[in-house]
N, C-alpha and C positions, 0 to 999 in steps of 0.2 A: 338270337333273339330275331332277326331280321326273316330267315328263313322260315319259322315255327307263325309268325305272323303273314308272312305271304303262303304259305299252304294255309291257316285258316281262310285267308281271301279265295285262294282257289277254292277251296272245299266249299266257301261259301258260294260261290258262281255256279258250282258245280250241283250240290245238295240244297241250298238254299232259296234257289229263284222262287217258287211260289211262296214262301216267307216271305221275302224280300218286296214282291208284288202287293204280298198282302198288303205291308206297309206303306207301298204305296198309293194303294184304292185307298186308306184312310186318311191318308194326307190329303189326297185329292178332294173324299168325301167331306172331311174339314173346311178346304178351301170355297168347296159349290154347297153347303148348307151350310159353315157358319158357324157348327156345333163344337161347341169345344172340348166335345168327348172323343172326335175324332181326331184334333190337335194331339191332347195329351197321350192317348192310347195307343199309339206306334215308337215315342219315347219309351215307353215303359215293354213294351214289347221285343224292340230293337238293342234295348239294353240286357238281352237275357239269351242274344245270339250266343255264345261264346257258351252257352248250355246247350244249344243243340248240338255245337261243335263236338264239345266232348264227349257227347252219348254217342257221334258217331268214332273219333278215337278207340274208344271204348270196347265197341261192336268190333271196327277192326280192326285192333291189337294193337294201335299205334304208341297208346301208352305205354307197354312194355317195352315194343320199339326204340321207341323218344331215348328211354334209358341206354341202348347201345351207341348211341351219336354223340358228340360231344357237348349235349347240354344235358343241364341241370335241371332238377326236379324245382327248383327257384324259377329258372327260367322258364320254363314250360307252363307255370302258375300264371307268373308273370306277361307271358303272352297273350293268354286269356282275357286278363285284366285289361294290358293296355286296349286289346280289341273291343273289349266292351267300352271303354273310352272311348276310342275311336268311332263307334258306331252309333253313341250316343251325342256328343257334339254332333256327327252330321246331321243326322236326323234332329235335333235341335236347331241346328242354323238353318235346314232346308224349314224346317216347322215355323221359325219364329218369319221367317222371309217373304211363306204363305199368308201367314196370321197377319202380318203390316200390312203387306198389299191389301187383304180382303177389307182391313180396317180402310183404309187408302179409299178404296174404292167405294166403300157403303160411306166416305166422306166420313168418318166416326170418327173424334178425336184420341189420342190416347189416352187412358184414363187411369188412375188407381187400381181399377179390379182388372185390368187388360198384365198390369204388372202382376199383381197379386195368381194370376193363372200363369204366367210365366215363371214363375219363382217354383211354382207347384210343378208344374213339369221336369223342370231343372233337376230338384231337390229327390221329390218320386222318382226319376229316372236314375236317381246312383242310389236312392235305399234297397229299390225292390232287387240288385244283384248285388248289392254288396251283404244283404239277408239270406237270399236263396243260393251264393256258388258255394260259399264256406260247408252247406249243407249236401249241396249237389255231391262236392269234394270229401266229404266225410263216407256217407252214405253209399255213393255212386248213383250214376243216372235212372237205374230204375226205381231203388227204394226212395232217391230223393224229387224222382218226378210230383212225389204229395206235394214236395217243398215248394217246387216249382208251378204247380197248379194254385196252391195257394198264392204262390205269389202277384200270378197273374189276377185271381179275383181282388187281392189289395189293389191290385191296380186298377181294375172295372170300378171297385166306389172308390177310387179315392178322384178315377175321371169323371164319374157322376156326379160326383160333390162339385166338383171342379167345373163342371158344367151348366149348373144349377145359372136361374137368370139373374137371381141376386143375390148380394152377400149380406150372412147377418152384421160383420163390419170389417173395418177397414184393418191390413195387419202393419206396423208400422212398418217405416223400410229397415230400421236397425232389426226387426221381428225378422224379416223377407234377408235382409244380406246371414242371419245367423242360419235362417233353416237352412242354407245353402252350404257354406263353411261346417254344417256338423253334418250334412249329407256327403259332401266329401269325407271329411274327416273320418266316417262310420267306411265308407267306402277304402281308406285307405289301412283302417284296423284289421280291414273285413281281408282286404289282399295278406297282411302281413300273418292272418291265423289262417287262412287257406292256404299257403305257403309250409307253416310249422304243421297242418294236416295234411298235408300231400308228402311231404317228407318223412313222415310217420308211417304211412301207408301201403299198404303189401303191392305190388303191381302183379 
């Protein structure tokens, strides 16, 4: 498992530099402009990094080659989901630090709507890959690209809504907690579903 994760990190550093630069630019833009869209979009974008890496694996024939190594299909899929979690948590942590620092610089107190925004960022960061990755593993990187684009569209729509200057109402704390728990549970179910799909997939 560790070897598969290291392989993906090496691939990220070689093939996904522009992708990562795009995320950094959005984070810095959010810090400079204070627009919530620029804070939230990188979280959604980075969560789909394993999808891009899977496309490279398919194109280079690594998926079939991996089965000749002492790795199971379950381990291969689990490595992709673990990578997504690492990417999500890393960008979320950086995002929250920049967001809170921006509030402090602006002398704006932390308010309920700020917590709502952070909740949206966390929940959707798990929901987007949870829905898209089983489709990618089922349909393949080419046919699944449509699902990928749909997820990006959803991410943009949610980001735009979250970036609104006003909120129509406050979300109870229990509702925010429930949304995060539900998104994590959906991610876990997606993980299991992807394992089942990939175990039956013909490579």
